[in-house]
MARKE-550106 format. One record per residue (C-alpha): x, y, z negated; residue in one letter. Coordinates in steps of 0.5 Angstrom, whole numbers, padded with zeros to 4 digits, always signed. Last residue first. Example, Ala and Ser with C-alpha at 12.3 -4.5 7.8 and 13.67 -1.06 7.14 Angstrom:
residues 2
+0027-0002-0014s
+0025-0009-0016a
***
This chain:
residues 626
+0164-0107+0044l
+0164-0101+0048d
+0157-0100+0046m
+0158-0100+0038a
+0164-0094+0040k
+0160-0090+0043e
+0154-0091+0038k
+0160-0090+0032a
+0162-0083+0036d
+0155-0081+0036e
+0155-0082+0029s
+0161-0078+0027t
+0159-0073+0032i
+0152-0072+0028q
+0155-0072+0021e
+0160-0067+0022v
+0155-0062+0024f
+0150-0063+0018d
+0157-0062+0014a
+0158-0056+0018f
+0150-0054+0017v
+0152-0056+0009k
+0158-0051+0009k
+0154-0045+0011h
+0148-0047+0006l
+0154-0047+0001d
+0157-0040+0003l
+0150-0036+0003d
+0153-0030+0006l
+0156-0023+0002d
+0164-0022+0003p
+0164-0023+0010s
+0167-0029+0015v
+0169-0029+0022s
+0170-0036+0025v
+0174-0037+0032r
+0172-0043+0035a
+0178-0045+0041i
+0178-0044+0048y
+0184-0040+0048d
+0187-0037+0054k
+0194-0036+0057d
+0194-0040+0062d
+0187-0036+0065e
+0190-0029+0064k
+0187-0025+0059t
+0181-0020+0062t
+0176-0024+0057g
+0181-0025+0052q
+0176-0022+0046t
+0170-0026+0049s
+0170-0032+0053t
+0177-0034+0052a
+0176-0032+0045p
+0170-0036+0043i
+0166-0034+0038t
+0163-0034+0031w
+0161-0029+0026y
+0158-0030+0019c
+0154-0025+0015g
+0154-0019+0011k
+0159-0013+0011l
+0162-0014+0016q
+0171-0015+0017g
+0170-0019+0024y
+0166-0018+0030s
+0166-0022+0036v
+0160-0024+0036c
+0155-0031+0036y
+0151-0029+0029k
+0151-0033+0023s
+0146-0030+0017e
+0140-0028+0019e
+0140-0034+0024p
+0142-0039+0020i
+0140-0045+0023e
+0140-0043+0030s
+0147-0039+0029i
+0150-0045+0026m
+0147-0051+0031m
+0149-0046+0036n
+0157-0045+0034i
+0158-0053+0033l
+0155-0055+0040k
+0159-0049+0043s
+0165-0051+0041n
+0164-0059+0042l
+0162-0058+0049a
+0169-0054+0049r
+0173-0060+0046k
+0170-0065+0051y
+0171-0061+0057t
+0178-0060+0055e
+0179-0067+0053r
+0177-0070+0060e
+0181-0064+0063e
+0187-0067+0059h
+0186-0074+0061t
+0183-0080+0057e
+0178-0077+0053g
+0177-0075+0046k
+0177-0068+0042t
+0178-0066+0035p
+0176-0058+0034l
+0181-0053+0034d
+0179-0048+0029l
+0181-0041+0029s
+0180-0036+0022f
+0177-0030+0020v
+0177-0027+0012s
+0184-0024+0013p
+0188-0024+0006t
+0195-0023+0007f
+0197-0019+0001g
+0204-0023+0000a
+0200-0028-0004k
+0195-0030+0002a
+0203-0031+0005l
+0204-0037-0001e
+0197-0040+0000e
+0198-0040+0008s
+0194-0036+0013v
+0189-0039+0017f
+0189-0044+0024n
+0186-0049+0022i
+0186-0056+0026k
+0180-0061+0027a
+0182-0068+0024t
+0180-0067+0017p
+0173-0066+0018l
+0170-0065+0012t
+0176-0064+0007e
+0179-0059+0012d
+0172-0056+0013i
+0171-0055+0005f
+0178-0052+0005n
+0177-0047+0010v
+0170-0045+0007f
+0173-0043+0000e
+0179-0039+0003r
+0174-0035+0007t
+0169-0033+0002n
+0175-0032-0003k
+0178-0028+0003y
+0172-0025+0004a
+0171-0022-0003d
+0178-0020-0003k
+0177-0015+0004i
+0171-0012+0000r
+0175-0010-0005q
+0180-0006-0001l
+0175-0003+0003m
+0170-0001-0002s
+0172+0006-0002p
+0172+0005+0006m
+0165+0005+0007q
+0162+0012+0006a
+0168+0016+0008a
+0167+0012+0014l
+0161+0013+0016i
+0161+0020+0015e
+0167+0020+0020v
+0163+0016+0025q
+0158+0021+0023l
+0162+0027+0025d
+0164+0023+0032t
+0172+0020+0032a
+0176+0024+0037e
+0177+0022+0043n
+0176+0028+0047d
+0181+0025+0051c
+0185+0032+0051l
+0185+0031+0043k
+0186+0023+0043i
+0192+0026+0048h
+0195+0031+0043k
+0195+0028+0037e
+0199+0022+0041i
+0204+0027+0042n
+0204+0030+0035d
+0204+0023+0032m
+0211+0021+0035l
+0214+0025+0029s
+0212+0021+0024a
+0215+0015+0027a
+0221+0014+0021k
+0217+0016+0016q
+0211+0011+0017n
+0206+0012+0022a
+0198+0012+0022v
+0192+0010+0026t
+0184+0010+0026y
+0179+0007+0029g
+0171+0009+0030a
+0166+0004+0032t
+0161+0004+0027c
+0157+0000+0022k
+0161-0005+0023g
+0164-0006+0015g
+0166+0001+0016s
+0174+0000+0015p
+0173-0007+0015f
+0172-0008+0023k
+0168-0003+0027s
+0174+0001+0025g
+0179-0002+0029s
+0186-0001+0025v
+0192+0003+0028y
+0199+0002+0025s
+0205+0006+0029i
+0212+0004+0026t
+0219+0007+0028r
+0224+0001+0024i
+0227+0003+0017g
+0220+0002+0014a
+0219-0004+0017l
+0219-0009+0010v
+0215-0004+0007g
+0217+0001+0001e
+0216+0007+0005e
+0209+0005+0007g
+0208+0003+0014c
+0207-0004+0013f
+0202-0004+0007q
+0197-0010+0008v
+0191-0008+0007n
+0189-0007+0014p
+0189-0014+0015c
+0185-0016+0021f
+0186-0009+0024t
+0193-0009+0023q
+0195-0008+0030d
+0202-0006+0030l
+0206-0001+0035i
+0213-0002+0033f
+0217+0003+0037v
+0224+0001+0040p
+0230+0003+0039d
+0234+0006+0045i
+0240+0003+0047a
+0247+0005+0045k
+0252+0006+0052e
+0256+0001+0054g
+0254+0001+0062t
+0249-0005+0061s
+0246-0002+0055t
+0248-0004+0048t
+0244-0007+0042r
+0243-0004+0035e
+0239-0010+0031k
+0233-0006+0027s
+0227-0009+0030l
+0231-0017+0031v
+0232-0015+0023d
+0225-0013+0021r
+0223-0019+0025l
+0227-0024+0021q
+0225-0020+0014e
+0217-0021+0017l
+0218-0029+0018d
+0212-0028+0023p
+0204-0029+0021v
+0200-0032+0025e
+0192-0032+0025v
+0192-0036+0031r
+0186-0032+0035p
+0189-0026+0034n
+0196-0026+0031t
+0196-0024+0023p
+0200-0019+0025i
+0197-0016+0033e
+0203-0014+0037a
+0205-0008+0041i
+0212-0007+0042i
+0215+0000+0046y
+0222-0001+0049p
+0225+0005+0053v
+0229+0003+0058a
+0237+0003+0059g
+0237-0005+0063e
+0241-0008+0059q
+0237-0006+0052a
+0230-0008+0056v
+0233-0015+0056q
+0236-0015+0049n
+0229-0012+0047l
+0226-0018+0050v
+0230-0024+0047k
+0229-0021+0040d
+0222-0020+0040t
+0221-0027+0043s
+0225-0031+0038q
+0222-0026+0032v
+0215-0028+0035m
+0216-0035+0035d
+0213-0039+0041n
+0210-0046+0040d
+0203-0044+0038g
+0203-0036+0039d
+0208-0030+0040v
+0210-0030+0047p
+0212-0023+0049l
+0210-0021+0056d
+0213-0015+0060l
+0209-0010+0063i
+0212-0004+0067e
+0212+0003+0066v
+0215+0008+0071n
+0209+0010+0076s
+0204+0011+0072v
+0198+0008+0074c
+0199+0001+0074a
+0202+0001+0067a
+0197+0005+0063v
+0192-0001+0066r
+0197-0007+0064r
+0196-0003+0057a
+0189-0003+0057q
+0187-0010+0060d
+0192-0013+0053n
+0190-0009+0048t
+0182-0010+0051g
+0184-0017+0052g
+0186-0018+0044y
+0193-0022+0045c
+0194-0028+0049n
+0200-0024+0054p
+0203-0022+0048p
+0205-0014+0050v
+0213-0010+0051i
+0212-0004+0054i
+0217-0002+0058k
+0218+0005+0060i
+0224+0006+0066a
+0228+0013+0064k
+0227+0019+0068g
+0227+0024+0062p
+0228+0021+0056h
+0226+0026+0051k
+0221+0029+0055q
+0218+0023+0058s
+0219+0019+0052a
+0215+0023+0048e
+0209+0023+0054d
+0209+0015+0055i
+0209+0015+0047l
+0203+0020+0047g
+0199+0016+0053m
+0200+0010+0049m
+0198+0012+0042i
+0192+0016+0045a
+0190+0010+0049y
+0190+0006+0043q
+0186+0010+0039v
+0181+0010+0043s
+0182+0002+0043l
+0180+0002+0037g
+0174+0007+0037c
+0172+0013+0037s
+0179+0016+0033g
+0181+0018+0027l
+0189+0020+0027l
+0192+0020+0020s
+0198+0025+0020k
+0204+0022+0016s
+0204+0021+0009s
+0203+0014+0008t
+0202+0008+0003a
+0197+0005+0008t
+0191+0005+0003i
+0192+0011-0001e
+0194+0014+0006q
+0187+0011+0010i
+0183+0014+0003s
+0185+0021+0003n
+0185+0021+0011i
+0177+0018+0010v
+0175+0024+0004s
+0179+0029+0008e
+0174+0028+0014k
+0168+0027+0009n
+0170+0034+0007k
+0170+0037+0013a
+0164+0033+0015v
+0160+0036+0010m
+0163+0043+0011k
+0161+0043+0018k
+0154+0042+0017d
+0152+0037+0022q
+0149+0039+0029p
+0141+0039+0029a
+0139+0040+0037f
+0133+0042+0038a
+0127+0038+0042k
+0125+0039+0048g
+0124+0032+0050l
+0130+0031+0053l
+0133+0034+0047l
+0131+0028+0043k
+0134+0024+0048l
+0140+0028+0047a
+0139+0027+0039s
+0138+0019+0039f
+0144+0019+0044s
+0148+0022+0039d
+0146+0017+0034d
+0147+0011+0038p
+0154+0013+0040t
+0156+0016+0048m
+0160+0010+0051s
+0166+0009+0049i
+0173+0010+0050t
+0179+0007+0054e
+0177+0000+0055r
+0169+0000+0056r
+0168+0007+0058r
+0174+0005+0064v
+0171+0000+0066h
+0165+0004+0067q
+0168+0008+0071v
+0171+0002+0075e
+0165-0002+0075s
+0160+0005+0078i
+0166+0008+0083y
+0163+0003+0089a
+0157+0007+0088e
+0160+0014+0091n
+0157+0012+0099s
+0151+0012+0096t
+0149+0018+0094g
+0151+0022+0088n
+0153+0018+0082v
+0151+0022+0075l
+0156+0023+0069l
+0153+0024+0062i
+0158+0028+0057s
+0160+0028+0049g
+0154+0030+0044l
+0158+0036+0040e
+0160+0040+0046e
+0155+0038+0051h
+0157+0036+0059s
+0153+0034+0064n
+0158+0032+0069i
+0156+0032+0078s
+0160+0026+0082f
+0161+0027+0089d
+0158+0034+0090i
+0158+0037+0097n
+0151+0034+0099p
+0148+0038+0094n
+0146+0036+0086l
+0145+0040+0081e
+0143+0036+0074f
+0138+0037+0069k
+0137+0032+0064s
+0143+0033+0060f
+0139+0040+0058d
+0143+0043+0052d
+0148+0045+0059s
+0156+0045+0061s
+0158+0044+0068s
+0162+0039+0072i
+0162+0038+0079y
+0167+0033+0081i
+0168+0034+0089t
+0172+0028+0092t
+0176+0028+0099g
+0176+0033+0104e
+0172+0039+0101f
+0165+0043+0103e
+0165+0049+0099p
+0163+0049+0092i
+0159+0056+0091d
+0152+0052+0091g
+0154+0049+0084s
+0154+0055+0080d
+0158+0061+0079s
+0165+0057+0081v
+0171+0056+0078q
+0176+0050+0082k
+0181+0046+0080l
+0185+0042+0085e
+0187+0034+0084f
+0193+0029+0083q
+0193+0024+0077y
+0199+0022+0074e
+0197+0021+0068y
+0204+0024+0064v
+0205+0030+0069r
+0198+0030+0072e
+0194+0030+0066v
+0199+0034+0062t
+0199+0040+0066d
+0191+0040+0067a
+0190+0040+0059d
+0183+0040+0058f
+0182+0040+0051f
+0180+0048+0052t
+0174+0045+0056p
+0173+0048+0063l
+0170+0054+0062e
+0164+0057+0066g
+0162+0052+0072r
+0167+0047+0074y
+0169+0045+0081a
+0175+0039+0080i
+0177+0037+0087l
+0181+0031+0088t
+0184+0028+0094n
+0184+0020+0096k
+0190+0016+0095k
+0185+0010+0093e
+0190+0008+0087f
+0190+0015+0085h
+0183+0016+0087n
+0180+0011+0082k
+0184+0014+0077r
+0181+0021+0078l
+0174+0019+0078v
+0175+0016+0071a
+0180+0022+0068l
+0173+0026+0069v
+0169+0021+0065p
+0174+0021+0060i
+0174+0029+0058t
+0168+0030+0056q
+0168+0024+0051s
+0162+0020+0048s
+0160+0018+0055f
+0154+0016+0059s
+0154+0013+0065i
+0148+0015+0070v
+0148+0011+0078n
+0147+0004+0074d
+0141+0007+0073a
+0138+0009+0080k
+0136+0015+0082t
+0131+0020+0083e
+0133+0025+0078n
+0127+0024+0072l
+0128+0017+0073k
+0136+0017+0072a
+0135+0021+0066i
+0131+0017+0063a
+0135+0010+0064w
+0141+0013+0062e
+0138+0015+0056l
+0135+0008+0055v
+0141+0005+0056s
+0145+0010+0051s
+0140+0007+0046l
+0140+0000+0047p
+0147+0000+0047h
+0154+0001+0052g
+0161+0000+0053l
+0163+0001+0046r
+0157+0000+0042i
+0158-0007+0042y
+0157-0011+0048d
+0152-0009+0054f
+0144-0009+0052a
+0142-0014+0048t
+0136-0017+0049p
+0128-0013+0048l
+0125-0017+0043e
+0126-0010+0039s
+0122-0006+0044l
+0116-0011+0044a
+0115-0011+0037v
+0116-0003+0036t
+0110-0002+0041d
+0113+0002+0047s
+0108-0001+0053n
+0106+0004+0058q
+0105-0002+0062v
+0110-0001+0068a
+0115+0002+0062y
+0115-0004+0059l
+0117-0008+0065s
+0122-0003+0066e
+0125-0004+0059f
+0125-0012+0061r
+0129-0010+0067e
+0133-0006+0063l
+0135-0010+0058f
+0137-0015+0063e
+0141-0011+0067t
+0144-0008+0060k
+0148-0015+0059a
+0146-0020+0065l
+0153-0024+0065e
+0154-0023+0058e
+0148-0026+0056n
+0145-0024+0049y
+0139-0026+0046i
+0141-0028+0039d
+0146-0022+0039l
+0139-0018+0038r
+0143-0011+0037h
+0150-0010+0036t
+0153-0004+0033t
+0147-0004+0028l
+0145+0002+0025k
+0141+0006+0031l
+0138+0001+0035w
+0137-0004+0029d
+0132+0001+0026t
+0127-0001+0032p
+0124+0004+0037m
+0117+0007+0035n
+0118+0015+0036g
+0124+0015+0041v
+0120+0009+0045v
+0113+0014+0045d
+0117+0021+0046e
+0121+0016+0052i
+0114+0014+0055f
+0111+0021+0054k
+0118+0024+0058l
+0117+0018+0064v
+0110+0020+0065k
+0110+0027+0064t
+0116+0027+0070d
+0112+0023+0075k
+0107+0028+0074m
***
């Protein structure tokens, strides 16, 4: 009876759900409390279930579930809730993945630190891409494998037991006391992990963090298909000929835009791509430079996902260490790179550098010729041997139009790998997929990177590729139009509030091709002490953003997105993109991203109103002091 009630409600929800649940990367940004994400969504959803209210209006008023699609969204949350209800467990105990491999790696990662044994029992065949030898050798995860005919054959085990099975019915889990984690996988849609028993609930937050940093949740479209499978409806995969045609189109666009001929790899998100780059290069180093230490050199205040993921990889792999690369503000990327590469050379280690150009959030571009000279400099070890040359891993999400990896590019003589988050300009915010390419000097590295993106089952989904195929041909024009709007907005702010510090590219850099549509705004502050000035500035940031999103709700959003098709997005990096960055390295400034399509005059008006308000308040304070 309970199953019938749950399935009937899900059927109504699927029929009445807001179109945003399928089409947007982030739903209801105006109702978003990060600390309560998903919890708040499901509490309100549960209330609707209690009164069987599946009305479209009621569903559309639910708050944001998680952030972006990477960690979760309304449809993945509803899917997890429904499966939990049907299996009489808590929704937190059910976690969906676009990948079939990553839920296994997530549990193995936790056990790696707990020093616990793991048994992976599986019915049928393991996915062909699950390369057990590589998982043990490169990721350094330890486990045993056992094929079983069904869950009843799983023996008692001293440690953790993961049971993997494939089924078109995601809701049916074979559970018994010998199973700690049960995974239902689907070749097209991904997988669902069910945490069995309260003793294993300590894994939940860490498994979700793996989903946040190394992969994505099951996508909206695939979650929608999985919900229909729960309702007994057939799954209709996309036409493989069309999928191949879309992929060919995307790769042609990428190679034309980047001026490259290396392999172009498509991942389920930017961090999926970065994870494959990290693990692929570690694999490469273990083969080419066995026994040598690996140094991942990363700016301490760069995008939080990059920073966090690099440190998470280093925590798992015994011979990998993170070195900080100060690049923003008073630090110069060229000088910092020279200094840290000299240090790595002396140690005889393998250097891998991750950097963003332009930097985030200060939007700075180093002197590229000087950077080239530093990266290509021949160095020697402490024993006088020739040092290993670096691989430069470049996140160019802000400026995907710059041909860093082209054979005529300034970095042509340095092993360079470039990657881009597809949730930004490539898709215009319509999906999370990312891509990576290499210049000719680094082209041979792409085989190992491809190996790991496949091992993790982190390739872009068919629909993501379709979206990229539709959006990428217009990307370069959108970049030009968005930059034009951004430059006009920046100039207006500079004239209207000249005491603010604006971080944006110079006209000279723009002529050289660096035309981002994001800038950071360091608002003027006041106070006797640093703490007073910082408190005032943070309050002013919030005041500005709240004015923008309340007075222009159709266009101004509170979000970290960039390269979107429409509107203007606002965020404070220290509380969003730098969420896991060390406190001293965070930037409490406003970051603004502008699209090619927005009411710029209205945004100017609201900003002018903001300036008038703070000017008036300052005048009142001075009058009171007199």
